[in-house]
KEKE-3310 file (N, C-alpha, C; in steps of 0.2 Angstrom, whole numbers, plus 5000, padded with zeros to 4 digits):
npx = (5827:5826:5820:5812:5811:5804:5792:5786:5785:5775:5764:5761:5757:5746:5738:5736:5726:5709:5696:5689:5698:5708:5701:5701:5712:5718:5726:5735:5745:5763:5777:5786:5800:5800:5792:5800:5811:5806:5802:5815:5821:5813:5815:5829:5828:5821:5830:5840:5834:5824:5809:5799:5802:5802:5789:5783:5788:5782:5769:5767:5770:5760:5749:5749:5746:5754:5753:5760:5765:5755:5751:5764:5765:5753:5756:5769:5766:5757:5764:5772:5761:5756:5767:5767:5754:5757:5766:5756:5749:5741:5728:5710:5708:5721:5724:5715:5719:5728:5719:5711:5720:5723:5710:5710:5720:5715:5705:5713:5720:5711:5707:5719:5734:5745:5757:5749:5741:5750:5755:5744:5742:5754:5752:5740:5746:5755:5746:5740:5752:5753:5744:5748:5745:5750:5749:5739:5747:5757:5750:5746:5758:5765:5756:5758:5772:5773:5765:5773:5785:5781:5777:5789:5796:5790:5795:5789:5785:5787:5781:5780:5795:5799:5802:5791:5796:5806:5800:5794:5804:5805:5793:5793:5803:5798:5788:5795:5800:5814:5822:5814:5814:5827:5829:5820:5826:5838:5832:5827:5839:5844:5834:5833:5845:5858:5856:5856:5845:5842:5855:5854:5842:5846:5856:5850:5840:5849:5854:5843:5841:5851:5863:5878:5890:5886:5878:5887:5896:5886:5882:5894:5896:5886:5889:5901:5896:5888:5897:5904:5893:5884:5873:5865:5855:5843:5845:5859:5865:5861:5868:5881:5881:5878:5890:5900:5896:5895:5903:5919:5934:5944)
npy = (5637:5634:5620:5624:5638:5638:5631:5640:5651:5647:5644:5657:5662:5655:5652:5643:5634:5629:5640:5634:5626:5635:5642:5634:5637:5641:5651:5666:5666:5660:5671:5674:5671:5661:5652:5648:5643:5631:5623:5622:5615:5603:5598:5595:5585:5575:5572:5565:5553:5554:5554:5554:5563:5575:5575:5578:5590:5598:5596:5602:5615:5618:5617:5628:5638:5639:5640:5636:5624:5614:5606:5599:5593:5584:5576:5570:5563:5555:5547:5540:5533:5525:5516:5510:5504:5495:5486:5480:5472:5479:5481:5487:5494:5498:5506:5517:5530:5534:5536:5546:5556:5557:5562:5574:5581:5581:5590:5601:5603:5607:5606:5610:5607:5606:5606:5599:5591:5583:5577:5570:5560:5553:5548:5540:5530:5525:5519:5509:5502:5496:5487:5478:5481:5482:5487:5497:5505:5509:5517:5528:5533:5536:5546:5556:5558:5563:5575:5581:5583:5592:5603:5607:5610:5622:5630:5628:5620:5603:5588:5590:5591:5577:5570:5565:5555:5550:5544:5534:5525:5520:5514:5504:5496:5492:5483:5473:5475:5476:5480:5490:5499:5503:5510:5520:5527:5531:5540:5549:5554:5561:5571:5578:5577:5568:5560:5555:5547:5542:5536:5525:5519:5514:5506:5496:5491:5485:5475:5468:5463:5454:5459:5459:5466:5479:5482:5482:5492:5502:5503:5506:5518:5525:5525:5532:5544:5548:5550:5557:5559:5560:5553:5537:5531:5518:5515:5517:5509:5497:5498:5497:5484:5476:5478:5473:5460:5455:5460:5460:5465:5478)
npz = (5469:5486:5496:5508:5506:5494:5497:5507:5499:5490:5499:5503:5491:5487:5498:5513:5515:5513:5519:5529:5535:5539:5548:5559:5567:5583:5587:5583:5568:5568:5569:5554:5554:5564:5558:5547:5554:5560:5549:5543:5553:5554:5541:5542:5552:5545:5535:5542:5545:5555:5555:5564:5574:5566:5563:5575:5578:5568:5570:5583:5580:5571:5579:5586:5578:5566:5549:5539:5543:5543:5532:5529:5542:5542:5531:5534:5546:5541:5532:5542:5549:5538:5536:5548:5547:5537:5543:5551:5542:5534:5538:5539:5551:5555:5544:5545:5551:5541:5530:5535:5535:5521:5517:5523:5517:5504:5505:5509:5497:5488:5475:5468:5459:5469:5483:5493:5486:5479:5491:5495:5485:5486:5499:5496:5488:5497:5506:5498:5496:5509:5508:5499:5486:5472:5459:5460:5469:5460:5451:5458:5462:5450:5446:5456:5455:5442:5443:5453:5446:5436:5444:5450:5438:5435:5445:5457:5474:5477:5485:5502:5511:5509:5494:5481:5472:5480:5490:5482:5480:5493:5494:5484:5488:5500:5495:5490:5477:5470:5459:5454:5465:5465:5453:5456:5467:5461:5451:5460:5466:5455:5454:5466:5472:5480:5496:5513:5516:5503:5500:5509:5505:5492:5495:5503:5494:5484:5492:5494:5481:5480:5477:5481:5479:5476:5487:5498:5494:5494:5508:5514:5509:5514:5528:5528:5524:5534:5544:5559:5567:5582:5585:5582:5572:5567:5554:5552:5561:5555:5543:5548:5553:5542:5534:5543:5544:5531:5521:5514:5522:5518)
capx = (5824:5827:5814:5809:5809:5799:5786:5784:5782:5769:5759:5759:5754:5739:5734:5738:5721:5702:5694:5686:5704:5711:5697:5703:5718:5716:5731:5738:5751:5769:5781:5789:5806:5799:5790:5806:5815:5802:5803:5822:5823:5810:5819:5835:5827:5819:5836:5844:5830:5820:5803:5794:5804:5800:5781:5781:5790:5777:5762:5768:5770:5753:5744:5749:5744:5758:5749:5765:5767:5750:5751:5769:5763:5749:5760:5774:5763:5753:5769:5773:5756:5756:5772:5764:5749:5760:5768:5750:5746:5736:5721:5706:5709:5727:5724:5710:5722:5730:5713:5709:5725:5721:5704:5712:5724:5711:5702:5718:5722:5705:5707:5725:5739:5751:5760:5744:5738:5755:5756:5738:5743:5759:5749:5736:5751:5758:5740:5740:5758:5752:5739:5752:5741:5756:5747:5736:5752:5761:5746:5746:5765:5766:5753:5762:5779:5772:5763:5778:5789:5778:5777:5796:5798:5787:5798:5785:5787:5783:5778:5783:5800:5801:5799:5787:5800:5810:5795:5793:5809:5804:5787:5795:5807:5793:5784:5800:5802:5820:5824:5810:5816:5834:5827:5817:5831:5842:5829:5827:5845:5844:5829:5834:5852:5859:5855:5857:5840:5843:5860:5852:5838:5849:5860:5845:5838:5854:5854:5837:5842:5857:5869:5883:5895:5883:5876:5893:5898:5881:5882:5900:5895:5881:5893:5905:5892:5885:5902:5905:5887:5884:5867:5865:5848:5843:5848:5866:5866:5860:5874:5887:5880:5879:5897:5904:5894:5894:5908:5926:5937:5949)
capy = (5639:5629:5617:5628:5644:5637:5629:5646:5656:5644:5645:5664:5664:5652:5651:5637:5629:5632:5644:5629:5623:5641:5644:5629:5639:5644:5656:5669:5663:5662:5675:5671:5668:5655:5647:5646:5639:5625:5619:5620:5609:5597:5595:5592:5578:5570:5570:5561:5547:5555:5557:5555:5570:5580:5576:5581:5598:5601:5596:5607:5622:5618:5618:5635:5643:5640:5638:5633:5617:5610:5601:5594:5589:5578:5572:5566:5559:5550:5542:5535:5529:5520:5511:5505:5500:5489:5481:5477:5469:5483:5480:5493:5498:5501:5511:5522:5536:5536:5538:5553:5561:5558:5566:5581:5584:5582:5597:5607:5604:5612:5605:5613:5602:5608:5601:5595:5586:5578:5573:5566:5555:5549:5544:5535:5525:5521:5515:5504:5497:5493:5481:5475:5482:5485:5491:5503:5509:5512:5522:5534:5535:5539:5553:5560:5560:5567:5581:5585:5586:5598:5608:5609:5614:5629:5633:5627:5615:5596:5586:5593:5588:5571:5571:5559:5550:5547:5539:5529:5520:5517:5509:5498:5492:5489:5478:5469:5475:5479:5484:5497:5503:5505:5515:5526:5530:5534:5545:5554:5557:5566:5576:5581:5577:5562:5561:5549:5542:5539:5531:5520:5515:5511:5500:5491:5488:5481:5469:5464:5460:5450:5462:5460:5471:5486:5483:5483:5499:5507:5504:5509:5525:5528:5526:5538:5551:5549:5553:5556:5562:5557:5549:5531:5528:5511:5514:5517:5503:5492:5498:5494:5477:5473:5478:5469:5453:5452:5463:5459:5470:5479)
capz = (5475:5491:5498:5512:5503:5489:5501:5510:5494:5487:5503:5503:5485:5486:5504:5516:5515:5512:5525:5534:5538:5542:5554:5565:5571:5589:5589:5577:5565:5571:5565:5548:5556:5568:5553:5543:5558:5561:5543:5542:5558:5552:5535:5544:5555:5540:5531:5546:5547:5561:5553:5570:5577:5562:5563:5582:5578:5564:5574:5588:5577:5568:5585:5589:5572:5560:5544:5535:5546:5543:5527:5530:5548:5540:5526:5537:5551:5537:5530:5547:5550:5533:5538:5554:5544:5533:5548:5554:5537:5530:5540:5539:5557:5555:5539:5546:5552:5534:5526:5538:5532:5514:5517:5525:5511:5498:5507:5509:5490:5485:5468:5465:5459:5473:5487:5497:5481:5479:5497:5495:5480:5489:5505:5493:5486:5503:5509:5493:5497:5515:5507:5494:5480:5469:5453:5463:5471:5454:5448:5462:5462:5444:5445:5460:5452:5436:5445:5456:5441:5433:5449:5450:5432:5436:5451:5463:5477:5476:5491:5508:5515:5506:5487:5479:5469:5485:5493:5477:5481:5499:5494:5480:5493:5505:5492:5488:5470:5471:5453:5453:5470:5463:5448:5459:5471:5456:5449:5466:5467:5449:5455:5472:5474:5484:5503:5517:5515:5496:5500:5513:5501:5487:5498:5505:5488:5482:5497:5493:5475:5481:5473:5486:5478:5476:5494:5502:5492:5496:5515:5516:5507:5519:5534:5527:5523:5541:5548:5566:5571:5589:5586:5577:5570:5565:5547:5552:5564:5550:5538:5551:5554:5536:5532:5547:5543:5524:5516:5515:5525:5513)
cpx = (5824:5820:5809:5806:5803:5792:5783:5781:5776:5763:5756:5755:5747:5735:5736:5733:5714:5701:5692:5692:5707:5707:5698:5708:5715:5721:5733:5744:5758:5773:5785:5796:5805:5796:5795:5810:5812:5803:5810:5824:5820:5813:5825:5834:5825:5826:5840:5839:5825:5813:5798:5796:5802:5792:5779:5783:5784:5771:5762:5767:5763:5748:5744:5749:5749:5755:5754:5767:5761:5750:5757:5768:5759:5752:5765:5771:5760:5758:5771:5767:5755:5761:5770:5759:5752:5763:5762:5746:5741:5729:5717:5707:5715:5728:5720:5714:5725:5725:5711:5714:5724:5715:5706:5716:5720:5707:5707:5720:5717:5706:5713:5730:5746:5753:5755:5742:5743:5756:5750:5739:5748:5756:5744:5741:5754:5752:5740:5746:5757:5748:5742:5748:5746:5754:5744:5742:5756:5757:5747:5753:5767:5763:5756:5768:5778:5770:5769:5783:5787:5778:5784:5799:5795:5790:5794:5787:5783:5780:5783:5789:5803:5798:5795:5791:5805:5806:5793:5798:5808:5798:5789:5799:5803:5789:5789:5801:5808:5823:5820:5812:5823:5833:5824:5822:5836:5839:5828:5833:5846:5840:5831:5841:5852:5858:5856:5852:5840:5849:5858:5847:5841:5853:5855:5842:5843:5855:5849:5837:5848:5863:5874:5887:5892:5880:5881:5895:5893:5881:5888:5899:5891:5885:5897:5902:5889:5891:5902:5899:5886:5878:5868:5858:5849:5846:5855:5868:5866:5866:5880:5887:5881:5886:5901:5902:5895:5899:5915:5929:5943:5955)
cpy = (5633:5626:5621:5634:5643:5635:5636:5651:5653:5645:5652:5666:5661:5651:5644:5632:5633:5636:5640:5627:5629:5643:5639:5632:5643:5650:5660:5665:5665:5667:5671:5668:5662:5650:5644:5641:5632:5620:5617:5614:5603:5594:5592:5585:5573:5567:5565:5555:5548:5558:5558:5561:5575:5581:5579:5588:5601:5601:5601:5614:5623:5620:5625:5640:5643:5636:5634:5626:5612:5604:5596:5590:5583:5573:5567:5561:5553:5544:5537:5530:5523:5515:5507:5501:5494:5484:5477:5473:5473:5483:5487:5497:5502:5507:5517:5529:5539:5539:5545:5558:5562:5563:5573:5584:5585:5589:5603:5608:5608:5612:5608:5607:5605:5603:5597:5590:5581:5573:5568:5559:5550:5545:5538:5529:5521:5517:5508:5499:5493:5487:5477:5475:5486:5490:5497:5508:5513:5517:5528:5537:5539:5546:5558:5563:5565:5574:5585:5587:5592:5604:5611:5613:5621:5633:5633:5621:5608:5594:5589:5589:5582:5571:5564:5553:5547:5542:5533:5523:5517:5512:5503:5494:5489:5483:5473:5469:5479:5483:5490:5501:5506:5511:5521:5530:5534:5540:5551:5558:5562:5572:5581:5581:5571:5565:5555:5544:5539:5534:5525:5515:5511:5505:5494:5487:5484:5475:5465:5460:5456:5452:5464:5466:5478:5487:5485:5491:5504:5508:5507:5517:5529:5529:5531:5544:5553:5552:5551:5559:5557:5552:5543:5528:5521:5510:5514:5511:5497:5492:5495:5487:5473:5472:5474:5462:5450:5455:5462:5465:5472:5483)
cpz = (5480:5493:5502:5509:5498:5492:5504:5505:5491:5492:5503:5497:5485:5492:5507:5515:5514:5519:5530:5538:5542:5549:5560:5569:5577:5591:5583:5574:5568:5566:5559:5550:5560:5563:5550:5548:5559:5555:5542:5547:5556:5546:5537:5548:5550:5536:5535:5549:5552:5558:5559:5573:5573:5562:5570:5581:5574:5567:5579:5585:5574:5573:5587:5583:5566:5554:5539:5537:5545:5538:5528:5536:5546:5536:5530:5542:5547:5534:5536:5549:5544:5534:5543:5551:5540:5537:5551:5548:5533:5532:5540:5545:5557:5549:5540:5547:5545:5530:5529:5535:5525:5513:5518:5520:5505:5499:5506:5502:5487:5478:5464:5465:5462:5477:5491:5492:5480:5485:5497:5491:5483:5495:5502:5491:5492:5506:5504:5495:5504:5514:5501:5487:5475:5463:5455:5465:5466:5451:5452:5462:5456:5443:5450:5458:5446:5438:5449:5451:5437:5437:5449:5444:5432:5442:5457:5467:5476:5483:5497:5511:5512:5499:5486:5476:5474:5489:5489:5479:5488:5498:5489:5484:5498:5502:5489:5480:5470:5465:5453:5459:5468:5458:5451:5463:5466:5453:5454:5467:5461:5451:5460:5475:5479:5492:5507:5516:5508:5497:5504:5509:5496:5490:5500:5499:5484:5486:5495:5486:5475:5477:5479:5485:5479:5483:5498:5500:5495:5504:5517:5514:5512:5526:5534:5527:5530:5545:5555:5570:5577:5589:5581:5576:5568:5558:5547:5556:5559:5545:5541:5552:5548:5534:5536:5546:5536:5519:5518:5517:5520:5517)
residu = (MET:GLY:THR:VAL:ALA:ALA:TRP:MET:SER:PHE:VAL:LEU:ALA:VAL:GLY:ALA:ALA:PRO:SER:ALA:LEU:ARG:ALA:ALA:ALA:LEU:HIS:PRO:PRO:LEU:PRO:VAL:ALA:SER:GLN:THR:ASN:VAL:LEU:ILE:GLN:SER:GLU:ALA:ARG:VAL:ALA:GLU:PHE:ASP:LEU:SER:GLY:ALA:ALA:LYS:LEU:LEU:GLU:GLY:ALA:SER:GLN:ILE:GLY:ASP:VAL:PHE:ALA:ARG:VAL:PRO:ALA:VAL:TYR:VAL:ARG:GLY:LEU:LEU:GLN:ALA:HIS:GLU:ALA:SER:ARG:ALA:GLY:GLY:SER:PRO:ASP:SER:LEU:ALA:PRO:VAL:ARG:GLN:ALA:ILE:ALA:TRP:LEU:GLU:ILE:ALA:ALA:ASN:GLY:ARG:SER:GLY:SER:ALA:GLU:ILE:ALA:ARG:LEU:VAL:LEU:GLN:ALA:ALA:ALA:ALA:ALA:ALA:GLN:SER:GLU:ARG:GLU:GLU:MET:ARG:LEU:TYR:LEU:ASP:THR:ALA:ILE:ARG:THR:GLU:THR:LEU:GLN:ARG:ALA:ALA:GLY:LEU:PRO:GLY:ALA:PRO:LEU:VAL:SER:ALA:VAL:GLU:ILE:ALA:GLY:ASP:LEU:TRP:LEU:GLN:VAL:HIS:ARG:TYR:ASP:GLU:ALA:ARG:ARG:ALA:TYR:ASP:GLU:ALA:ALA:GLN:HIS:VAL:GLY:SER:SER:LEU:ARG:ILE:LEU:SER:GLY:ARG:ALA:ARG:ALA:ALA:ARG:GLY:ALA:ASN:ASP:LEU:SER:ALA:ALA:CYS:ALA:GLY:PHE:ARG:ALA:LEU:ILE:GLU:ALA:TRP:GLY:SER:ARG:PRO:ALA:GLN:PRO:ALA:GLU:ILE:GLY:GLU:ALA:HIS:ALA:TYR:VAL:ALA:GLY:SER:CYS:GLU:VAL:LYS)
# end
């Protein structure tokens, strides 16, 4: 079952959130076709490194009553906020929006081991990473990945749009644990298939581990996979710069 289809089936089966959250909607839900389109567009943006664009799409849909978009919107925005908090040194003020997202997801999960709960655990890990609390980060990640694995084995969705195991690679990379990051990206590729984000993460982890051969091969693979797309996000610019500056031309 595809990511979007699995997510929509899950929400239809168990409800998008408790009644207190559903009551916050100011407009009727969007038609199913519109809901599907928003999720597919958001998934495509995430796949091409545009988490901010995905968050804006999801938030816009959520504000006009799309219950399918609410958990993904909070999750993706929370990931961005956690990254910004890390850049700010993990101060309490910088982490306040992430803590709010975690609290919202806890309510949305309502005690169920579903997508909202996995998203909550991932954001807990991201908050710990922002403060360089590696063991706390590991604990949350392990729980999120284990829960996501069980969900997927049952034919249910994991974390919305970006899997827990893929974010594990990002967070290990963030705290400069390059071997752990490489293992997480390899595991993510096995679970959800290779992607541009995973190719980028693998290459960056190899670079951090001073594995020149693997880094060059990884960045070259990323450039090839990106192809002739007109946009050039920072990750693709980084790949071109590394290959030009550090890799032998063949």
